[in-house]
C-alpha positions as CSV (number, residue, x, y, z in Angstrom):
1,X,144.4,211.3,100.1
2,X,148.3,211.5,100.7
3,X,150.2,211.6,103.7
4,X,153.3,213.4,104.5
5,X,156.2,211.1,105.4
6,X,157.3,211.1,108.9
7,X,160.5,209.4,109.6
8,X,162.6,210.2,112.7
9,X,165.5,209.9,109.8
10,X,166.8,212.5,107.7
11,X,168.9,212.6,104.8
12,X,172.6,213.3,105.3
13,X,174.8,214.3,102.0
14,X,178.0,213.5,104.7
15,X,177.3,209.3,104.5
16,X,178.8,207.3,102.5
17,X,175.1,206.0,101.1
18,X,174.4,207.5,97.4
19,X,171.1,209.8,98.2
20,X,168.9,207.6,96.7
21,X,169.6,204.8,98.6
22,X,168.8,206.7,102.0
23,X,165.4,208.2,100.5
24,X,164.6,204.2,99.8
25,X,165.7,203.1,103.5
26,X,163.4,205.9,104.6
27,X,160.7,205.2,102.9
28,X,160.9,201.1,104.0
29,X,161.3,202.1,106.9
30,X,157.7,204.4,106.9
31,X,156.0,201.5,104.9
32,X,157.5,198.7,107.8
33,X,156.7,201.0,110.6
34,X,153.1,201.6,109.4
35,X,153.0,205.3,109.3
36,X,152.2,204.6,105.1
37,X,150.0,202.1,104.7
38,X,148.4,199.6,101.9
39,X,146.9,201.9,99.3
40,X,148.3,205.1,100.4
41,X,149.2,207.4,98.4
42,X,152.6,209.1,98.8
43,X,152.4,213.0,99.0
44,X,153.6,215.3,95.3
45,X,156.5,214.7,94.4
46,X,158.1,218.4,95.2
47,X,156.6,218.0,98.4
48,X,159.1,214.7,98.9
49,X,161.5,216.5,97.7
50,X,161.3,219.3,100.0
51,X,160.7,217.1,103.2
52,X,164.1,214.9,102.0
53,X,166.1,217.7,100.7
54,X,166.6,215.8,97.3
55,X,166.4,216.9,93.6
56,X,163.4,215.1,91.7
57,X,165.9,213.3,89.7
58,X,167.4,211.6,92.8
59,X,163.8,210.9,94.1
60,X,162.5,209.0,91.0
61,X,165.4,206.3,91.5
62,X,164.4,206.1,94.7
63,X,161.0,205.6,93.9
64,X,161.4,203.5,91.0
65,X,163.3,201.6,93.3
66,X,160.7,200.5,95.8
67,X,158.6,200.1,93.0
68,X,161.2,197.2,92.2
69,X,160.8,196.1,95.6
70,X,157.3,195.6,95.4
71,X,156.9,198.4,97.7
72,X,155.1,200.9,95.7
73,X,152.7,201.4,92.9
74,X,152.8,203.9,90.7
75,X,150.4,205.3,88.9
76,X,150.3,207.8,85.7
77,X,148.9,211.0,86.1
78,X,147.8,210.6,89.8
79,X,151.1,209.9,91.5
80,X,152.8,207.1,94.0
81,X,150.7,204.1,96.2
82,X,152.2,201.8,98.6
83,X,151.6,198.5,97.4
84,X,149.0,195.9,98.9
85,X,150.1,193.7,101.3
86,X,151.3,190.6,99.0
87,X,151.6,192.3,95.5
88,X,154.6,192.4,93.0
89,X,156.6,190.7,95.9
90,X,159.2,188.0,95.4
91,X,160.1,184.8,95.5
92,X,162.9,183.7,98.1
93,X,165.7,181.8,97.7
94,X,164.4,178.5,100.8
95,X,162.6,176.0,99.4
96,X,159.0,176.1,100.0
97,X,155.7,175.3,98.3
98,X,153.6,177.5,96.0
99,X,151.0,177.3,99.0
100,X,153.5,178.3,101.6
101,X,155.0,180.9,99.3
102,X,151.0,182.4,99.0
103,X,150.6,182.2,102.6
104,X,153.8,184.2,103.1
105,X,152.8,186.8,100.9
106,X,148.8,187.2,102.6
107,X,147.3,185.7,99.5
108,X,145.2,181.9,98.5
109,X,146.6,180.0,96.4
110,X,144.9,177.5,94.1
111,X,145.0,175.1,91.2
112,X,143.4,174.3,87.8
113,X,144.2,170.5,87.6
114,X,145.2,169.8,83.8
115,X,146.7,166.3,84.5
116,X,146.8,164.1,87.4
117,X,147.8,160.1,85.8
118,X,149.8,157.7,86.3
119,X,152.3,156.6,83.3
120,X,155.9,154.9,83.0
121,X,158.6,156.7,83.0
122,X,160.8,157.5,80.1
123,X,164.6,156.8,79.5
124,X,165.7,160.2,80.6
125,X,163.1,160.3,83.6
126,X,164.7,157.2,85.0
127,X,168.0,158.0,84.4
128,X,166.9,161.7,86.4
129,X,165.0,159.7,89.4
130,X,167.1,157.1,89.4
131,X,164.7,154.2,88.7
132,X,163.9,151.4,85.7
133,X,162.7,152.6,82.7
134,X,159.3,152.0,82.9
135,X,158.9,152.8,86.5
136,X,155.2,153.9,87.5
137,X,155.1,157.9,87.6
138,X,152.3,159.9,89.0
139,X,152.3,163.2,86.6
140,X,150.4,166.3,88.0
141,X,149.9,169.4,85.7
142,X,148.7,172.4,87.2
143,X,147.7,176.4,86.4
144,X,149.0,178.1,89.5
145,X,146.6,180.8,90.8
146,X,147.3,183.8,93.3
147,X,144.1,184.6,94.4
148,X,142.5,185.0,91.0
149,X,145.8,185.6,88.8
150,X,147.5,182.4,86.8
151,X,150.6,182.6,87.9
152,X,152.0,179.4,86.8
153,X,152.2,176.3,84.4
154,X,153.7,173.1,86.6
155,X,154.6,169.7,85.1
156,X,155.4,167.6,88.2
157,X,156.4,164.0,87.9
158,X,156.7,162.0,90.9
159,X,157.5,158.4,91.3
160,X,153.6,156.9,91.8
161,X,155.3,154.4,95.0
162,X,156.3,157.6,97.5
163,X,152.4,157.7,97.9
164,X,149.9,155.3,97.0
165,X,146.7,157.4,97.2
166,X,148.2,159.9,94.8
167,X,145.6,159.8,92.5
168,X,142.9,160.6,95.1
169,X,144.1,163.5,95.9
170,X,142.6,166.4,95.1
171,X,145.3,168.9,93.5
172,X,143.0,172.0,93.5
173,X,143.4,173.0,96.9
174,X,145.8,170.1,98.2
175,X,149.8,171.0,98.2
176,X,151.9,168.7,97.6
177,X,154.8,169.5,99.6
178,X,151.8,168.8,102.2
179,X,151.1,165.2,100.8
180,X,154.7,164.3,100.3
181,X,155.1,165.8,104.3
182,X,152.3,163.0,105.8
183,X,153.4,160.5,103.9
184,X,156.7,160.8,106.0
185,X,159.0,162.5,103.4
186,X,160.7,165.6,103.5
187,X,161.9,168.0,100.5
188,X,164.7,169.4,101.6
189,X,167.2,171.2,98.9
190,X,166.2,171.9,94.9
191,X,168.7,171.5,92.3
192,X,167.2,174.0,89.4
193,X,167.8,175.8,86.6
194,X,166.1,178.6,84.9
195,X,165.6,179.9,81.4
196,X,163.8,182.9,79.2
197,X,161.4,181.5,77.1
198,X,158.7,182.6,74.7
199,X,155.2,181.7,75.6
200,X,153.9,179.6,73.0
201,X,150.0,178.8,72.0
202,X,149.6,176.8,75.3
203,X,151.1,178.5,77.6
204,X,149.1,181.6,76.3
205,X,145.6,180.0,76.8
206,X,146.9,179.0,80.5
207,X,148.3,182.0,82.1
208,X,146.0,185.1,79.8
209,X,149.3,185.9,78.1
210,X,149.9,186.9,74.6
211,X,151.8,184.4,72.2
212,X,155.6,185.4,72.5
213,X,155.0,187.1,75.6
214,X,158.1,186.5,78.3
215,X,158.3,183.4,80.4
216,X,160.9,182.3,82.8
217,X,161.2,178.4,82.6
218,X,162.8,176.6,85.7
219,X,163.7,172.9,85.9
220,X,163.9,171.7,89.3
221,X,164.8,168.3,90.8
222,X,163.7,168.2,95.2
223,X,165.5,166.1,96.6
224,X,165.5,164.8,100.3
225,X,168.1,164.6,103.2
226,X,169.8,161.6,101.3
227,X,169.9,163.2,97.9
228,X,166.9,160.6,96.8
229,X,165.4,162.5,94.4
230,X,161.1,162.6,95.3
231,X,159.9,165.0,92.4
232,X,160.8,166.8,88.8
233,X,159.4,169.8,88.1
234,X,159.0,172.3,84.8
235,X,157.2,175.4,86.1
236,X,156.3,178.2,83.5
237,X,156.3,181.0,85.1
238,X,154.5,184.2,83.4
239,X,157.6,186.9,83.1
240,X,155.7,190.1,84.6
241,X,153.9,188.4,87.4
242,X,157.2,186.5,89.1
243,X,160.6,187.6,90.2
244,X,163.2,185.4,92.1
245,X,165.4,186.6,95.0
246,X,168.5,185.3,95.6
247,X,172.0,186.3,96.5
248,X,175.5,186.0,95.9
249,X,178.8,185.6,98.4
250,X,182.1,186.3,98.6
251,X,184.4,184.0,100.0
252,X,187.4,184.2,101.6
253,X,190.0,185.6,99.4
254,X,193.4,183.8,99.4
């Protein structure tokens, strides 16, 4: 069942903001205030155009932007629906664990552990961690889930001596960040790079994708307040289920 918008504001052609952005802001306000609730269908496009006094082209641009923002879902032939809580939300540009991200989105996180073992650091790993080659590393490979949906494969390496009982921890549900914090180790910054890759057979199998589908691959080194490396991760995200939010600021021009 659809509902009429109850916006107290209006779209003003004389405002500097484009009409479609004003429409985005008005509908977003309705969602934030609870007038439009998760799962609720918006009025038909013709009614929305009349209510907002805008053209269908302008309305479509606004609605598509709201889908991109994760606030609406489009159902072919049925209309536009308010997205369920936590649906298609973005990852933040602040440093938080996968478990914290899931909780913020109102979802349950879990993992399938693929590897949980101690091995020796290679020369490249030793250089990354500023340790001697052959130093014991704890290797933790997991498929990460939000609800029942596989989101990413996380390949993590941690100096094993940081937390003596790593091998006894059940990382199917445990948060690595929580384990580190209980050991007095606080992650404060991650230096990360993100690049696009095609899913190989291994990633496709674990993420329920077709081979060749897009992945976003994040390589990150997480450090503490003294810039001491705590762990390194390579995370392969399903490109269809993950979006990173970031921002850019322009400094004062001289």
